[in-house]
ROLUMLUM-311212 format. One record per atom (N, C-alpha, C): residue number from 1; atom name; x, y, z. Coordinates in steps of 0.001 Angstrom, whole numbers, plus 500000, padded with zeros to 6 digits. Layout:
ROLUMLUM-311212
<rec><i>NUM</i><at>CA</at><x>X</x><y>Y</y><z>Z</z></rec>
...
end
This chain:
ROLUMLUM-311212
<rec><i>1</i><at>N</at><x>765010</x><y>847567</y><z>571018</z></rec>
<rec><i>1</i><at>CA</at><x>763688</x><y>848149</y><z>570839</z></rec>
<rec><i>1</i><at>C</at><x>762903</x><y>847352</y><z>569818</z></rec>
<rec><i>2</i><at>N</at><x>763567</x><y>846865</y><z>568775</z></rec>
<rec><i>2</i><at>CA</at><x>762904</x><y>846080</y><z>567741</z></rec>
<rec><i>2</i><at>C</at><x>762372</x><y>844771</y><z>568324</z></rec>
<rec><i>3</i><at>N</at><x>763104</x><y>844226</y><z>569278</z></rec>
<rec><i>3</i><at>CA</at><x>762669</x><y>842985</y><z>569919</z></rec>
<rec><i>3</i><at>C</at><x>761375</x><y>843198</y><z>570705</z></rec>
<rec><i>4</i><at>N</at><x>761231</x><y>844325</y><z>571349</z></rec>
<rec><i>4</i><at>CA</at><x>760013</x><y>844634</y><z>572114</z></rec>
<rec><i>4</i><at>C</at><x>758825</x><y>844803</y><z>571167</z></rec>
<rec><i>5</i><at>N</at><x>759026</x><y>845512</y><z>570068</z></rec>
<rec><i>5</i><at>CA</at><x>757950</x><y>845711</y><z>569097</z></rec>
<rec><i>5</i><at>C</at><x>757548</x><y>844379</y><z>568476</z></rec>
<rec><i>6</i><at>N</at><x>758518</x><y>843525</y><z>568169</z></rec>
<rec><i>6</i><at>CA</at><x>758215</x><y>842212</y><z>567587</z></rec>
<rec><i>6</i><at>C</at><x>757461</x><y>841349</y><z>568597</z></rec>
<rec><i>7</i><at>N</at><x>757852</x><y>841387</y><z>569871</z></rec>
<rec><i>7</i><at>CA</at><x>757174</x><y>840603</y><z>570901</z></rec>
<rec><i>7</i><at>C</at><x>755752</x><y>841098</y><z>571111</z></rec>
<rec><i>8</i><at>N</at><x>755544</x><y>842412</y><z>571038</z></rec>
<rec><i>8</i><at>CA</at><x>754193</x><y>842953</y><z>571187</z></rec>
<rec><i>8</i><at>C</at><x>753330</x><y>842573</y><z>569995</z></rec>
<rec><i>9</i><at>N</at><x>753921</x><y>842527</y><z>568820</z></rec>
<rec><i>9</i><at>CA</at><x>753161</x><y>842143</y><z>567640</z></rec>
<rec><i>9</i><at>C</at><x>752731</x><y>840693</y><z>567677</z></rec>
<rec><i>10</i><at>N</at><x>753539</x><y>839822</y><z>568248</z></rec>
<rec><i>10</i><at>CA</at><x>753192</x><y>838407</y><z>568325</z></rec>
<rec><i>10</i><at>C</at><x>752137</x><y>838130</y><z>569383</z></rec>
<rec><i>11</i><at>N</at><x>752118</x><y>838904</y><z>570435</z></rec>
<rec><i>11</i><at>CA</at><x>751152</x><y>838670</y><z>571507</z></rec>
<rec><i>11</i><at>C</at><x>749913</x><y>839535</y><z>571368</z></rec>
<rec><i>12</i><at>N</at><x>749793</x><y>840282</y><z>570279</z></rec>
<rec><i>12</i><at>CA</at><x>748642</x><y>841173</y><z>570156</z></rec>
<rec><i>12</i><at>C</at><x>747339</x><y>840411</y><z>569966</z></rec>
<rec><i>13</i><at>N</at><x>747395</x><y>839172</y><z>569463</z></rec>
<rec><i>13</i><at>CA</at><x>746177</x><y>838384</y><z>569291</z></rec>
<rec><i>13</i><at>C</at><x>745868</x><y>837517</y><z>570498</z></rec>
<rec><i>14</i><at>N</at><x>746801</x><y>837416</y><z>571432</z></rec>
<rec><i>14</i><at>CA</at><x>746583</x><y>836556</y><z>572593</z></rec>
<rec><i>14</i><at>C</at><x>745511</x><y>837140</y><z>573503</z></rec>
<rec><i>15</i><at>N</at><x>745573</x><y>838421</y><z>573754</z></rec>
<rec><i>15</i><at>CA</at><x>744609</x><y>839037</y><z>574662</z></rec>
<rec><i>15</i><at>C</at><x>743184</x><y>839002</y><z>574123</z></rec>
<rec><i>16</i><at>N</at><x>742917</x><y>839366</y><z>572856</z></rec>
<rec><i>16</i><at>CA</at><x>741530</x><y>839246</y><z>572363</z></rec>
<rec><i>16</i><at>C</at><x>741026</x><y>837803</y><z>572351</z></rec>
<rec><i>17</i><at>N</at><x>741887</x><y>836845</y><z>572025</z></rec>
<rec><i>17</i><at>CA</at><x>741466</x><y>835450</y><z>572049</z></rec>
<rec><i>17</i><at>C</at><x>741169</x><y>834992</y><z>573474</z></rec>
<rec><i>18</i><at>N</at><x>741987</x><y>835415</y><z>574416</z></rec>
<rec><i>18</i><at>CA</at><x>741747</x><y>835067</y><z>575810</z></rec>
<rec><i>18</i><at>C</at><x>740463</x><y>835715</y><z>576314</z></rec>
<rec><i>19</i><at>N</at><x>740239</x><y>836950</y><z>575969</z></rec>
<rec><i>19</i><at>CA</at><x>739021</x><y>837647</y><z>576370</z></rec>
<rec><i>19</i><at>C</at><x>737790</x><y>836978</y><z>575757</z></rec>
<rec><i>20</i><at>N</at><x>737872</x><y>836618</y><z>574485</z></rec>
<rec><i>20</i><at>CA</at><x>736760</x><y>835928</y><z>573834</z></rec>
<rec><i>20</i><at>C</at><x>736487</x><y>834575</y><z>574468</z></rec>
<rec><i>21</i><at>N</at><x>737538</x><y>833861</y><z>574824</z></rec>
<rec><i>21</i><at>CA</at><x>737370</x><y>832564</y><z>575482</z></rec>
<rec><i>21</i><at>C</at><x>736703</x><y>832718</y><z>576840</z></rec>
<rec><i>22</i><at>N</at><x>737098</x><y>833737</y><z>577579</z></rec>
<rec><i>22</i><at>CA</at><x>736487</x><y>833986</y><z>578885</z></rec>
<rec><i>22</i><at>C</at><x>735012</x><y>834323</y><z>578713</z></rec>
<rec><i>23</i><at>N</at><x>734652</x><y>835149</y><z>577723</z></rec>
<rec><i>23</i><at>CA</at><x>733254</x><y>835494</y><z>577478</z></rec>
<rec><i>23</i><at>C</at><x>732443</x><y>834266</y><z>577076</z></rec>
<rec><i>24</i><at>N</at><x>732997</x><y>833418</y><z>576235</z></rec>
<rec><i>24</i><at>CA</at><x>732279</x><y>832217</y><z>575805</z></rec>
<rec><i>24</i><at>C</at><x>732066</x><y>831277</y><z>576982</z></rec>
<rec><i>25</i><at>N</at><x>733083</x><y>831069</y><z>577802</z></rec>
<rec><i>25</i><at>CA</at><x>732946</x><y>830185</y><z>578957</z></rec>
<rec><i>25</i><at>C</at><x>731976</x><y>830745</y><z>579992</z></rec>
<rec><i>26</i><at>N</at><x>732019</x><y>832050</y><z>580199</z></rec>
<rec><i>26</i><at>CA</at><x>731097</x><y>832664</y><z>581160</z></rec>
<rec><i>26</i><at>C</at><x>729653</x><y>832573</y><z>580666</z></rec>
<rec><i>27</i><at>N</at><x>729432</x><y>832812</y><z>579377</z></rec>
<rec><i>27</i><at>CA</at><x>728069</x><y>832726</y><z>578862</z></rec>
<rec><i>27</i><at>C</at><x>727575</x><y>831282</y><z>578862</z></rec>
<rec><i>28</i><at>N</at><x>728455</x><y>830323</y><z>578592</z></rec>
<rec><i>28</i><at>CA</at><x>728066</x><y>828917</y><z>578651</z></rec>
<rec><i>28</i><at>C</at><x>727699</x><y>828521</y><z>580076</z></rec>
<rec><i>29</i><at>N</at><x>728463</x><y>828983</y><z>581030</z></rec>
<rec><i>29</i><at>CA</at><x>728175</x><y>828692</y><z>582431</z></rec>
<rec><i>29</i><at>C</at><x>726846</x><y>829302</y><z>582855</z></rec>
<rec><i>30</i><at>N</at><x>726588</x><y>830546</y><z>582473</z></rec>
<rec><i>30</i><at>CA</at><x>725313</x><y>831173</y><z>582808</z></rec>
<rec><i>30</i><at>C</at><x>724150</x><y>830459</y><z>582141</z></rec>
<rec><i>31</i><at>N</at><x>724336</x><y>830010</y><z>580908</z></rec>
<rec><i>31</i><at>CA</at><x>723273</x><y>829306</y><z>580180</z></rec>
<rec><i>31</i><at>C</at><x>722958</x><y>827970</y><z>580856</z></rec>
<rec><i>32</i><at>N</at><x>723985</x><y>827279</y><z>581334</z></rec>
<rec><i>32</i><at>CA</at><x>723756</x><y>826003</y><z>581988</z></rec>
<rec><i>32</i><at>C</at><x>723148</x><y>826163</y><z>583382</z></rec>
<rec><i>33</i><at>N</at><x>723438</x><y>827256</y><z>584045</z></rec>
<rec><i>33</i><at>CA</at><x>722911</x><y>827472</y><z>585391</z></rec>
<rec><i>33</i><at>C</at><x>721527</x><y>828098</y><z>585403</z></rec>
<rec><i>34</i><at>N</at><x>721124</x><y>828703</y><z>584308</z></rec>
<rec><i>34</i><at>CA</at><x>719831</x><y>829378</y><z>584272</z></rec>
<rec><i>34</i><at>C</at><x>718701</x><y>828355</y><z>584286</z></rec>
<rec><i>35</i><at>N</at><x>717661</x><y>828638</y><z>585064</z></rec>
<rec><i>35</i><at>CA</at><x>716493</x><y>827763</y><z>585106</z></rec>
<rec><i>35</i><at>C</at><x>715561</x><y>828123</y><z>583963</z></rec>
<rec><i>36</i><at>N</at><x>715042</x><y>827104</y><z>583310</z></rec>
<rec><i>36</i><at>CA</at><x>714073</x><y>827342</y><z>582251</z></rec>
<rec><i>36</i><at>C</at><x>712674</x><y>827399</y><z>582848</z></rec>
<rec><i>37</i><at>N</at><x>711700</x><y>827803</y><z>582051</z></rec>
<rec><i>37</i><at>CA</at><x>710333</x><y>827933</y><z>582527</z></rec>
<rec><i>37</i><at>C</at><x>709696</x><y>826590</y><z>582848</z></rec>
<rec><i>38</i><at>N</at><x>710092</x><y>825541</y><z>582135</z></rec>
<rec><i>38</i><at>CA</at><x>709448</x><y>824252</y><z>582339</z></rec>
<rec><i>38</i><at>C</at><x>710231</x><y>823350</y><z>583281</z></rec>
<rec><i>39</i><at>N</at><x>711156</x><y>823898</y><z>583998</z></rec>
<rec><i>39</i><at>CA</at><x>711976</x><y>823102</y><z>584903</z></rec>
<rec><i>39</i><at>C</at><x>711743</x><y>823571</y><z>586333</z></rec>
<rec><i>40</i><at>N</at><x>711477</x><y>822652</y><z>587221</z></rec>
<rec><i>40</i><at>CA</at><x>711245</x><y>823015</y><z>588616</z></rec>
<rec><i>40</i><at>C</at><x>712517</x><y>822953</y><z>589452</z></rec>
<rec><i>41</i><at>N</at><x>713650</x><y>822782</y><z>588804</z></rec>
<rec><i>41</i><at>CA</at><x>714912</x><y>822727</y><z>589523</z></rec>
<rec><i>41</i><at>C</at><x>715217</x><y>821351</y><z>590070</z></rec>
<rec><i>42</i><at>N</at><x>714350</x><y>820379</y><z>589818</z></rec>
<rec><i>42</i><at>CA</at><x>714554</x><y>819042</y><z>590327</z></rec>
<rec><i>42</i><at>C</at><x>715287</x><y>818137</y><z>589356</z></rec>
<rec><i>43</i><at>N</at><x>715701</x><y>818667</y><z>588243</z></rec>
<rec><i>43</i><at>CA</at><x>716454</x><y>817880</y><z>587303</z></rec>
<rec><i>43</i><at>C</at><x>715652</x><y>817314</y><z>586160</z></rec>
<rec><i>44</i><at>N</at><x>714371</x><y>817575</y><z>586119</z></rec>
<rec><i>44</i><at>CA</at><x>713560</x><y>817047</y><z>585028</z></rec>
<rec><i>44</i><at>C</at><x>712368</x><y>817940</y><z>584745</z></rec>
<rec><i>45</i><at>N</at><x>711624</x><y>817573</y><z>583732</z></rec>
<rec><i>45</i><at>CA</at><x>710432</x><y>818344</y><z>583393</z></rec>
<rec><i>45</i><at>C</at><x>709334</x><y>818071</y><z>584413</z></rec>
<rec><i>46</i><at>N</at><x>708464</x><y>819049</y><z>584595</z></rec>
<rec><i>46</i><at>CA</at><x>707349</x><y>818868</y><z>585507</z></rec>
<rec><i>46</i><at>C</at><x>706366</x><y>817858</y><z>584937</z></rec>
<rec><i>47</i><at>N</at><x>705890</x><y>817008</y><z>585789</z></rec>
<rec><i>47</i><at>CA</at><x>704873</x><y>816050</y><z>585384</z></rec>
<rec><i>47</i><at>C</at><x>703498</x><y>816669</y><z>585620</z></rec>
<rec><i>48</i><at>N</at><x>702538</x><y>816345</y><z>584760</z></rec>
<rec><i>48</i><at>CA</at><x>701195</x><y>816900</y><z>584972</z></rec>
<rec><i>48</i><at>C</at><x>700588</x><y>816362</y><z>586269</z></rec>
<rec><i>49</i><at>N</at><x>699844</x><y>817216</y><z>586944</z></rec>
<rec><i>49</i><at>CA</at><x>699193</x><y>816834</y><z>588188</z></rec>
<rec><i>49</i><at>C</at><x>697835</x><y>816245</y><z>587855</z></rec>
<rec><i>50</i><at>N</at><x>697573</x><y>815069</y><z>588359</z></rec>
<rec><i>50</i><at>CA</at><x>696288</x><y>814435</y><z>588127</z></rec>
<rec><i>50</i><at>C</at><x>695339</x><y>814821</y><z>589254</z></rec>
<rec><i>51</i><at>N</at><x>694254</x><y>815492</y><z>588884</z></rec>
<rec><i>51</i><at>CA</at><x>693265</x><y>815939</y><z>589851</z></rec>
<rec><i>51</i><at>C</at><x>692053</x><y>815028</y><z>589742</z></rec>
<rec><i>52</i><at>N</at><x>691632</x><y>814414</y><z>590839</z></rec>
<rec><i>52</i><at>CA</at><x>690460</x><y>813534</y><z>590754</z></rec>
<rec><i>52</i><at>C</at><x>689191</x><y>814340</y><z>590478</z></rec>
<rec><i>53</i><at>N</at><x>688380</x><y>813820</y><z>589583</z></rec>
<rec><i>53</i><at>CA</at><x>687109</x><y>814458</y><z>589228</z></rec>
<rec><i>53</i><at>C</at><x>685988</x><y>813636</y><z>589850</z></rec>
<rec><i>54</i><at>N</at><x>685132</x><y>814264</y><z>590659</z></rec>
<rec><i>54</i><at>CA</at><x>684044</x><y>813497</y><z>591269</z></rec>
<rec><i>54</i><at>C</at><x>683049</x><y>813021</y><z>590205</z></rec>
<rec><i>55</i><at>N</at><x>682681</x><y>811780</y><z>590305</z></rec>
<rec><i>55</i><at>CA</at><x>681757</x><y>811181</y><z>589334</z></rec>
<rec><i>55</i><at>C</at><x>680495</x><y>810767</y><z>590086</z></rec>
<rec><i>56</i><at>N</at><x>679330</x><y>811112</y><z>589541</z></rec>
<rec><i>56</i><at>CA</at><x>678058</x><y>810718</y><z>590139</z></rec>
<rec><i>56</i><at>C</at><x>677686</x><y>809330</y><z>589640</z></rec>
<rec><i>57</i><at>N</at><x>677345</x><y>808480</y><z>590562</z></rec>
<rec><i>57</i><at>CA</at><x>676923</x><y>807125</y><z>590192</z></rec>
<rec><i>57</i><at>C</at><x>675397</x><y>807010</y><z>590138</z></rec>
<rec><i>58</i><at>N</at><x>674678</x><y>807993</y><z>590648</z></rec>
<rec><i>58</i><at>CA</at><x>673227</x><y>807951</y><z>590685</z></rec>
<rec><i>58</i><at>C</at><x>672665</x><y>808925</y><z>589679</z></rec>
<rec><i>59</i><at>N</at><x>671648</x><y>808494</y><z>588935</z></rec>
<rec><i>59</i><at>CA</at><x>670979</x><y>809400</y><z>588005</z></rec>
<rec><i>59</i><at>C</at><x>669914</x><y>810175</y><z>588737</z></rec>
<rec><i>60</i><at>N</at><x>669681</x><y>811380</y><z>588321</z></rec>
<rec><i>60</i><at>CA</at><x>668639</x><y>812202</y><z>588959</z></rec>
<rec><i>60</i><at>C</at><x>667350</x><y>812109</y><z>588222</z></rec>
end
């Protein structure tokens, strides 16, 4: 019986450490997979769109 209690005492920190490791890895994975606001999912930041502005060459 003493052997069982000693074995349980030695492994009592294994489960919380394993659970914490799983939470850290899961949160890291979610953070890496989440899309940010400035990312279009193409792997880089969005480039500004250049819109042509009509210019008058004749004076009124």
